[in-house]
SENUKE-520936 format. One record per atom (N, C-alpha, C): x, y, z. Coordinates in steps of 0.1 Angstrom, whole numbers, plus 5000, padded with zeros to 4 digits. Atoms other than C-alpha are relative to their C-alpha. Example, Ala and Ser with C-alpha at 12.3 -4.5 7.8 and 13.67 -1.06 7.14 Angstrom:
2
500949885000
512349555078
500950125000
499149895000
513749895071
499250115008
# end
This chain:
369
501749994999
153024242002
499850025009
500849914989
150824342027
498949905003
500550104998
148824052040
498350085003
501149984998
145024072043
499150035013
500649984985
142924212071
498749955002
501150045000
139724042081
499349985007
500850024997
137124122102
500149845004
500550094995
135423822125
499149984992
501250105004
133423592103
499850074997
501049975015
130923712071
500850044992
499649945008
131523742042
500250054994
500049855006
133124032022
499550024986
500449965009
131524262002
500650124997
499149915009
133524511999
501749965000
499050104997
137624371993
501050114993
499149925011
140624621988
501449945001
498650134999
143424491976
500950144998
498949914999
146924681984
499350114991
500449865002
145125031979
500750135001
498749924994
147425261974
499350154989
499949795007
146825731966
500950045005
498549844998
150025931961
499350094991
500249895011
149726241952
501150134995
499249975002
152326451931
500650085015
499849934995
154726611955
500250025012
500150024991
153926471985
501249874999
498650094999
157026242001
499249844996
500750154998
154125982014
499049964992
501350075006
151325782000
499350065010
500950034987
147925902016
499049885001
500450154998
147025532017
500949944992
499350095004
148925282009
500249845002
499950125000
148724992001
498949875012
500450014990
145724912024
499249854997
500850105003
144224552020
499749985015
501150014988
141024522039
498849964998
501050045006
137624332040
498250025007
501249965001
134224502043
499149865001
501550175001
131724172060
498450064996
500850015006
128524202041
499050055009
500849944991
125824382060
500250025017
499849914985
127824512087
501050154999
499149894998
129424822097
501050015006
498649994994
132724932097
500450144999
499749894993
134325242114
500850014996
498049924997
137625402103
499950105009
500049874989
138425592128
501850035001
498449914997
142325812135
500050084998
499649845002
143526112133
499550054988
500549905005
143026422112
501349904988
498349985014
145526322075
500349855003
499850144998
145325952083
500049944983
499850095012
144025862052
498749924999
502150125000
139925742063
499650054988
501149945005
138626002047
499749914979
499150025012
140725902012
499449894997
500850165012
139925552011
498449955000
500749995002
136625622015
499150024985
499849895012
136525831986
500349864988
499050065014
138725571963
498849894998
500450154997
135925311977
498550034990
500750035015
133225461946
500750134995
499349935011
135725621933
499550104993
499949895001
135325961937
501250065000
499549965002
138826001934
500649844997
498950195003
141525741919
500249965002
499050064997
143725471929
501150034991
498450014998
147525491925
500149904993
499850225000
147025081925
499549995006
500650064992
145824831937
498249954998
501249995001
142024741932
499549955011
501349984990
138624751949
498949914989
501550105005
135924481946
498750025008
501150004991
132224521959
498949874991
500350105006
130824211955
500849854993
499250135010
133423991934
500050104984
500249965006
132824261914
502050114994
498549944999
136624451907
499750104991
500649875007
135124831898
501150155000
499249925011
137824971883
500350004990
500150025012
137324851857
498550004997
501749934998
133325001858
500550165000
500149845000
132525311851
500150095013
500449954983
132325541878
498750075005
501349875001
129125781876
499249815000
500450074996
127625391869
499749935018
499750074980
129425271902
499550065010
500949934985
128125531923
498850014998
501350054997
124925471919
499249915005
500450104992
124625191930
500750055011
499949954979
126025311966
499650175004
500349934993
124725501991
501350135002
499349954992
126225832002
500050105011
500849934982
125825992035
501550175003
498849974998
128426302039
499450155014
500650004990
128126522073
499350184999
500949965008
126726872056
498949924992
501550105008
124326632042
499949984982
499550005014
124826752006
498450034996
501250045006
121226772000
499750194987
500349885007
120327061969
499150005008
500049884998
119027331984
498650044992
501549925008
116427431958
498549904995
501450085002
114427121953
499949905019
501350114982
111926971980
500949895000
499250114992
113126722003
499149904989
500650155009
110826441984
501249994981
499349985018
113026561948
501049965004
499350114995
115726471970
500549885005
500050165001
115626131977
500349954988
499550125010
115126011947
501050094985
499149985007
117526181932
500849904993
499450135004
119425831923
498849914992
500150045012
116725671915
498550054987
500249865014
115125961887
501249934993
499049985009
118825921874
499649834998
499950075008
117925581867
499149934994
502050025007
114525591855
499349955003
501450014991
112025531878
498950014996
501449905010
108425571867
499650075016
500749944995
107225821885
498949965015
500650014992
104925621906
500949915008
499250064995
107525421918
500850085010
499649874993
109525751928
499250025009
501249984992
106825821948
499949955012
499550044990
106725571974
501049954998
499049994991
109825481981
500350165001
500049884986
110125851990
499050015007
500150074992
107725802015
499949915008
499550114990
108625462025
501250035002
498649984991
112225612032
499150095010
500749924994
110425892051
499949995012
501050064984
108425732071
501449885008
499050104987
112025482081
501050115004
498849874997
114025812086
499350035018
501649904984
110425942117
499950104992
500749825008
109726222094
498649914987
501850005006
105726232081
500350074988
500449875015
105326272047
499250084997
501349925003
102726462045
500150175007
499749824993
104626732069
501150044991
498449985000
108426672050
499649984988
499750005019
108426582011
500250124993
500449815012
107126941998
500650125008
500049894997
109527112022
501450074993
498549975005
113227282011
501449955015
498250004987
116427192033
500250075009
499749954993
116627502044
498350085013
501650054998
112927452062
500249925011
499950124988
114427182085
501050065008
499349994979
116927162117
500949914992
498350065001
120527042115
499249854994
500250114998
118726672121
499349964991
500850085004
115926652104
500950034984
499149965008
118326792079
500349834994
498750175004
121126462078
498549865000
500550055000
117626292082
499649904984
500549995010
116526342050
501549944988
499349955010
120326332038
500449805001
499950185001
120325922051
498549954989
500750055009
117225862030
500250054990
499050005006
118826022002
500849854996
498950165002
121625752002
499549904995
500950114997
119025532008
498849964981
501350065010
116925541976
500249984990
500350095013
117525301949
500849865007
499850124992
118325051979
501149934996
498450075007
121925031974
500449905010
500150074991
123624731988
501150045006
498749984988
126724952005
499450154995
499849874998
126525282020
501550095004
498749904994
129125552024
500050085008
500449914994
129025772053
501550055007
498449924992
131926072061
499150105012
501049904995
130726192088
499150035005
502049845002
127026262089
499850015014
500849974984
126526332125
501250085005
498849934996
130126562128
499050145006
500549994998
128026822127
498950045008
501350014993
125226802146
499949985025
499649954987
124726862184
499449885006
499850114998
125026632209
498949905000
501350034996
121426562219
499649964990
500850035014
119926532181
501449854994
498950115008
123926312170
499349895005
500850154993
122226032199
498949924994
502250055003
118726042187
500549924984
499550065010
120325972149
501149924999
499750114992
122625762164
499349844996
501150084998
120325532173
499049944993
501250045011
117825592146
500649894987
499250015009
120525482120
500149875006
499950075000
121725182141
498549904997
501550045003
117425102141
500049964989
500950075010
116825102109
501449914990
499050104996
120724862106
499249905001
500350124992
119024622126
498849984984
501150015007
115824612097
500549964987
499750035008
117824672067
501349924998
498050065005
121824522070
500550034989
498849925012
123424762046
500649955002
498549964993
127124712047
500550124994
499649974999
128324992054
501450075002
499049934989
131625232062
499950105002
501049954987
130525452091
501750084999
499649914994
133325752090
500050095011
501049924996
134325922117
501750035016
498449974995
137326102139
499649925016
500450054987
135526002172
500049865004
499150144994
136825702190
498749945008
501150034997
133025632209
499449994985
500849965009
131125732179
500349864994
499750105009
133225412160
499849885012
500350124996
132825172186
498149975005
501450114998
129025212196
499550024991
501050035012
128225212158
500949894994
499350135007
131024992145
500149905010
500450104993
130324622144
501849954995
498850054996
134024602134
500750164999
499149905002
136924912134
501350014998
498949945009
139325022115
501050145008
499349904997
142025222132
501850014993
498750015012
144325392105
501150115012
499249904992
147425582116
500950044990
499849945014
149125832093
501349954988
499850155009
150025702062
499149914993
500750065002
147125552053
500349855003
499450134992
148425242072
498849935008
501450044990
145425032094
501149995015
499050064984
147125002134
499549854999
501050214997
144124702140
498750104995
501250005003
141424632124
498949855010
500750214990
138824352152
498550105002
501049974996
135624412165
500350085011
500049864990
135124682192
500549955013
499950064990
135524412220
501249985000
498650015005
138824342210
500950084999
498549895004
140524652199
500150045019
499850004980
139524752242
500549945007
499550104992
140324462256
501849984997
498350095001
144224372238
500450174989
499649915010
144624722215
502349984997
498650135008
147924572188
501150145002
498749914997
150324872200
499350125008
500049864994
151225172217
498950174994
500649935001
149625392197
498450005001
501050034990
146325242197
499349945017
500549944987
146225252232
499950185006
500749825004
146725642227
499050054998
501149975007
144425652203
498850005008
501750024989
141425532230
499750105009
500149974984
142425712260
500349945009
499950064987
141925652292
498549965005
501549974996
138425522306
499949824987
500750075005
138525182286
498649895005
500650114986
137224982311
498650054998
500949915005
134225252305
499849984988
500650085015
133925232271
499449924995
501250165007
133124842266
498850025009
502150084992
129224952284
499850054990
500449975009
129225132254
498949874986
500150105007
129424732239
498349945006
500950074996
126324652256
498950045000
501550015004
122924652243
498749965010
501050024996
119624732266
499349824993
500650125005
118024482242
500549895005
499150094991
120424242254
500349925012
499650024984
119924272287
498549934996
501350084995
117324052311
499650155010
500349844994
116124422323
498649985014
500550044989
114624352360
498250045002
501849944995
110724412368
499850085014
500149924991
109624652387
498550045003
501950005000
105824722402
499650144998
500949845010
103624952380
498949945006
501650004998
100125032385
500050064989
500949995018
097925102357
499850175004
500249854995
097825542358
498050015007
501950014995
093725482360
499549895013
500050054991
093825232385
499150125011
500849964988
091525302413
500850035017
498849964991
093125432450
500149885012
499650134992
092925022467
500849914993
499250065011
094524902437
501250045003
498349935000
097525202440
500349915015
499950054987
096925082478
500949875008
499750095006
097424742472
501749954995
498250015004
100724742452
500650065000
499449964988
101924952476
501049985013
499650104990
102124762504
500949884997
500150165007
102824432485
501850064992
499049965009
106724632477
500950145012
499149974990
110024772496
500750134991
499749885003
110625032466
499150115002
501049924993
109825392472
499150054991
501749935014
108225472437
499749855001
500150095015
106325282417
499550094986
500149915016
105725312381
498850024997
501949915012
102225472360
500749924992
499850055013
101825302336
499050034984
501150025004
099625352308
499049864992
500250125006
096725112290
501049924996
499950155008
098925012267
502049965005
499149974992
101824972294
501250075002
497949895003
103925282283
500750075006
499549924986
105725452313
499650114998
500349905000
104425782322
500250105015
499649964979
105725852363
500749975010
499349984988
107225802389
498550045016
500750004995
104625722414
500449985020
500149964986
105325782456
499349845013
500550134991
105025412479
499250085011
500949884982
103925662510
498250064996
500849944999
101725832491
498549914984
500150065017
100125602464
498850024995
501449955002
096425732465
500250204995
500249844997
098126122460
500050044986
499550005007
097826152424
500350134990
499449985003
099026462424
501850025008
499050004988
102226372448
500849894983
499350085013
103426182408
501550104999
499249955005
106526302397
500649964982
500050025013
107426312363
501249904993
498850075007
109526052341
500950064988
498850045014
112826082325
499449984986
500950105011
112725972294
500949835002
499750135004
113025662286
500849924988
498850035012
116125452275
499049824989
500750155011
115025172239
500349855002
498750165009
116824842228
500850054999
498749995011
119225032212
501250045007
499749954989
120525212236
501649925013
499050114995
123725092258
499750055016
499450054993
124925022292
500650185010
499149835004
126925352287
498650065002
500849914995
124325572283
498950005012
500950024990
121725422307
500850105012
499849974983
124925492337
500350174995
499749915006
125625832317
498450075002
501149934996
121725942321
500149995014
499750084985
122125812357
499950145012
499449924994
124426042367
499550164998
500649805001
123326392349
499149975008
501449974995
120026362367
499849965013
500150094988
121026202399
499849945006
500250074997
119525892396
500349894998
499850124997
119625562408
499749884986
500950115002
117525402385
499650064979
500049935014
116525452344
498349904995
501150025009
113125322327
500649964988
500250095007
113225052303
499549974992
501150015003
111225042274
500249904985
500350055011
110524812239
500150104990
500349915012
110224892206
498850095003
501649955003
106825002207
499850135011
500349844990
107225272242
499649865012
500150094990
106724942266
500349975009
498949984987
108124952299
500549874998
499450105003
110524632300
500150005018
499349994979
111624702340
500550134999
499349834989
113924932358
501649964994
498550084997
117724882355
500650165007
499649954986
119425032389
501349994995
497950054993
123425132395
500149955010
499450074982
122924992430
498649894997
500850094991
121424702438
498549975010
501949994992
117524632457
501449995015
499749974986
118624722490
501250095006
499049915003
121524922488
500050145006
# end
């Protein structure tokens, strides 16, 4: 009998009890006596090589496929004794290619589950607009569009909104950003983390990418072949104390660098930087420049949003200002900050808060180096 595998702390929202899935003609089960708890309000990332059973396990949770043996508990209820269609209406589900209905508008796609649950038209319309705003799409511009009129990233945002349609406590996400280009993928990851900080859903997030698992998961379950868990723990412990050679090999090289992905800029004290209002008079600009040894002043607008860099030796020359690279937000990580600096050959990155106001500047070398 296998022992339960628990994450560190948190009441279980999903509990898998010796879950097994076998297929006729296959000598080994796809999932073998898997026992695992997913804490409420957390993201648990399932990761592992192709064919290891991670997606099969996720599909077993909402019974897209039925288990051969074992039990599945959601919020204390044994869902193997509940009608599968009723169960699925209570679980949000997002897949790699979004699965949007091409003949339905964005609003109609998002309204799918609320409509099935019998919500009235007014409540559905209100919920659609609320969710579009939540995923960063203006309802006025997007509710009447069709999927083919959207970019891949926009379609994926609508897919996330649809999975949140009836405000489910549990969400299952099967490589939701796997088909998106790297730039949009990072934006969508950060958007999901922002939404999760507000809503605190219980999320099972399947990915083949260990770096994505480290970024997204409060806990990570690394699967080995045969639907068994090699290690289930918080990212810090997996990176620092891999359970065996399989886990070490799967993590690959550079675990010290990967740990930078565990520290979000929201959790850091960002060093202050000399700033000047873009509308400031020349005398004020010169005064600020004389009080600092930094080569550049950070230009801010009236709301303290970063605009660019002003050379210290030319503080009153507005044409000398240098454009600003995209600032980093609170959900970016130290790894992303370092990656940005290396990509543009810079020693500093501007950090902003949720409203886009400057918090300071993070640099790769100490002042004066």
